[in-house]
C-alpha positions in Angstrom: -8.9 6.6 -15.0 -11.3 4.0 -16.8 -15.1 4.3 -16.1 -16.5 1.7 -13.7 -19.8 0.2 -14.3 -23.0 2.0 -12.7 -23.6 -0.8 -10.3 -20.2 -0.7 -8.7 -20.1 3.0 -8.7 -23.5 3.2 -6.9 -22.0 0.7 -4.3 -19.1 2.9 -3.9 -21.0 5.8 -3.3 -23.0 4.1 -0.8 -19.8 2.9 1.2 -18.4 6.2 0.9 -21.5 7.8 2.5 -21.7 5.4 5.3 -18.1 5.7 6.2 -18.0 9.5 6.1 -21.0 9.1 8.5 -19.0 6.9 10.8 -15.9 9.4 10.9 -18.0 12.1 11.5 -19.9 10.7 14.6 -16.4 10.3 16.3 -15.9 12.5 19.2 -12.9 15.1 18.9 -10.8 13.4 21.7 -11.5 9.9 20.3 -9.9 11.5 16.9 -7.1 12.8 18.7 -6.3 9.7 20.4 -6.5 7.5 17.3 -3.8 9.7 15.8 -1.6 9.0 19.2 -2.5 5.5 18.3 -1.4 5.5 14.6 1.6 7.4 15.6 3.0 4.6 17.6 1.6 1.9 15.3 4.2 3.8 12.8 7.1 4.0 15.2 6.9 0.2 15.6 6.9 -0.6 11.7 9.9 -2.4 10.6 10.1 -0.3 7.3 9.7 3.0 9.1 12.7 2.4 11.1 14.8 2.3 7.7 13.1 5.0 6.0 14.7 8.6 5.2 11.6 10.1 3.5 8.2 9.7 4.7 4.9 11.4 3.2 1.9 12.0 4.9 -1.2 13.8 4.4 -3.0 16.9 5.9 -6.1 15.4 7.3 -9.6 17.1 6.0 -13.5 16.0 6.6 -12.7 13.7 9.3 -9.9 11.8 8.1 -7.8 10.4 10.8 -5.3 12.9 12.1 -1.3 12.7 11.6 -0.4 15.5 14.5 2.3 13.4 15.8 3.8 12.2 12.9 6.2 15.1 11.9 7.6 15.1 15.4 8.3 11.5 15.3 10.0 11.7 11.9 12.3 14.6 13.2 13.4 12.3 16.3 14.2 9.9 13.8 16.2 11.8 11.8 13.9 11.7 8.7 12.1 14.0 6.0 8.1 14.6 6.3 6.5 15.5 3.2 3.0 16.6 2.0 1.3 15.9 -1.4 1.2 18.7 -3.8 -1.4 18.4 -6.9 -0.4 19.4 -10.1 -2.6 20.1 -13.4 -3.4 16.0 -13.8 -3.8 13.4 -11.3 0.2 12.9 -10.6 1.0 14.2 -7.5 4.4 15.5 -5.9 5.7 15.8 -2.7 6.9 18.8 -1.0 8.9 18.5 2.5 7.3 20.3 5.4 7.5 20.9 9.1 5.0 21.8 11.8 4.5 25.7 11.4 5.6 26.3 7.9 3.3 28.0 5.8 0.5 26.2 3.4 -1.8 27.3 1.1 -5.2 25.6 -0.1 -5.0 23.9 -3.6 -7.9 23.7 -6.2 -9.9 21.4 -3.1 -9.2 23.7 -0.4 -6.5 21.1 1.1 -3.6 22.8 2.7 -0.6 22.0 0.9 2.9 23.3 1.0 3.9 26.4 -1.0 7.7 25.7 -2.3 9.7 26.2 -5.5 8.9 23.9 -8.5 12.6 22.4 -8.1 11.9 21.5 -4.5 9.2 19.1 -5.3 9.7 15.3 -5.3 8.7 12.7 -7.3 6.7 9.6 -5.7 9.5 7.1 -6.6 11.8 8.9 -4.2 10.2 8.5 -1.2 10.4 5.4 1.1 7.0 5.2 2.8 3.7 7.1 2.2 0.7 7.3 4.7 -2.4 7.2 2.4 -5.5 8.0 3.9 -8.5 5.6 3.3 -12.6 5.8 3.3 -12.9 2.3 3.3 -10.5 -0.9 3.6 -10.1 -4.7 3.7 -7.4 -6.4 5.3 -6.0 -7.6 2.0 -5.0 -4.4 1.0 -8.1 -3.1 -1.1 -8.4 0.6 -0.3 -11.7 2.9 -1.0 -10.4 6.5 -1.6 -12.5 9.8 -2.5 -12.5 8.9 -6.0 -10.6 11.6 -7.4 -7.9 8.8 -8.4 -4.9 10.7 -7.4 -3.4 8.2 -5.5 -3.7 5.3 -7.8 -2.4 7.4 -10.7 0.6 8.7 -8.7 1.5 5.4 -7.6 0.6 3.4 -10.5 4.2 2.4 -11.4 4.2 0.3 -8.3 1.6 -2.2 -10.2 4.4 -2.8 -12.9 7.0 -4.2 -10.4 7.1 -7.0 -7.5 5.7 -6.2 -4.6 6.7 -5.0 -1.8 8.4 -2.3 -3.4 9.6 1.4 -3.0 7.8 2.9 -1.6 6.1 1.1 1.0 2.2 2.1 1.0 0.6 2.5 4.3 -3.2 2.7 4.5 -4.4 5.1 7.4 -7.9 4.7 9.1 -10.1 4.3 12.0 -10.7 0.8 12.8 -14.7 1.2 12.3 -13.7 1.9 8.3 -12.8 -1.9 8.1 -15.1 -3.8 5.7 -15.0 -7.3 4.4 -13.1 -8.3 1.1 -16.2 -9.3 -0.3 -18.1 -6.0 0.3 -19.8 -4.9 -3.2 -18.1 -1.5 -2.8 -15.0 -2.7 -2.4 -14.1 -4.7 -5.6 -10.5 -3.9 -6.7 -10.0 -2.8 -10.2 -7.4 -2.9 -12.8 -6.3 0.6 -11.9 -6.5 0.1 -8.3 -2.8 0.1 -6.4 -3.2 -2.2 -3.2 -1.7 -1.3 0.4 1.1 -2.6 1.8 0.1 -1.8 5.2 -3.1 -0.5 7.2 -2.5 1.3 10.2 -5.6 1.9 12.4 -5.5 3.1 16.0 -5.9 -0.5 17.3 -3.3 -2.5 15.2 -0.9 -2.4 12.4 -2.6 -4.8 9.5 0.0 -6.4 7.0 -1.4 -6.7 3.5 1.6 -7.4 1.1 3.1 -10.6 0.3 6.6 -10.9 1.3 6.2 -9.2 4.6 6.1 -11.0 7.9 2.6 -12.1 8.7 1.8 -10.4 12.2 -0.2 -7.5 13.3 0.2 -5.5 16.5 
């Protein structure tokens, strides 16, 4: 990932710090309720109804939990996946069910322990739930700064959007900022989101999607 200018880097660091503090201030029951709200938003999303392979994430450091999503996928007859890090920034994805073994990756984030042959490429997924530190309604996302999601889904920049998989940011409503925020200026390597799911609403970001929220 190319270097960003020092001024933008500083704005992003302040924004990350502010949003992490907002998440940390949320009570445990608020986080659990938010996870339920996002699951309900996902269940009503039209692209979810047609999906067969959905990837989520293991919530860490205050991220919005997806504890209801694996069971929701099972009731809809679809497979649920978690990301697995490789040596570079490109992630692959392993099928996982609640209760199956997990092991920490190099950052301590739990991920499935499966044979290499069982890992799937990002292109084979239908919907991906992407953790978000900050977002705006046009689909611009600020992540942790590692560049894993932008690198993994870079191929989407070279095809018409919306494409496959659909990228759904997941965040608490308090993580929204205006599109003109100095810490959220999109860069050439950023991959925009198609939707953002919060505990309150589904925000449609991608062109070509029905222009409604709920």
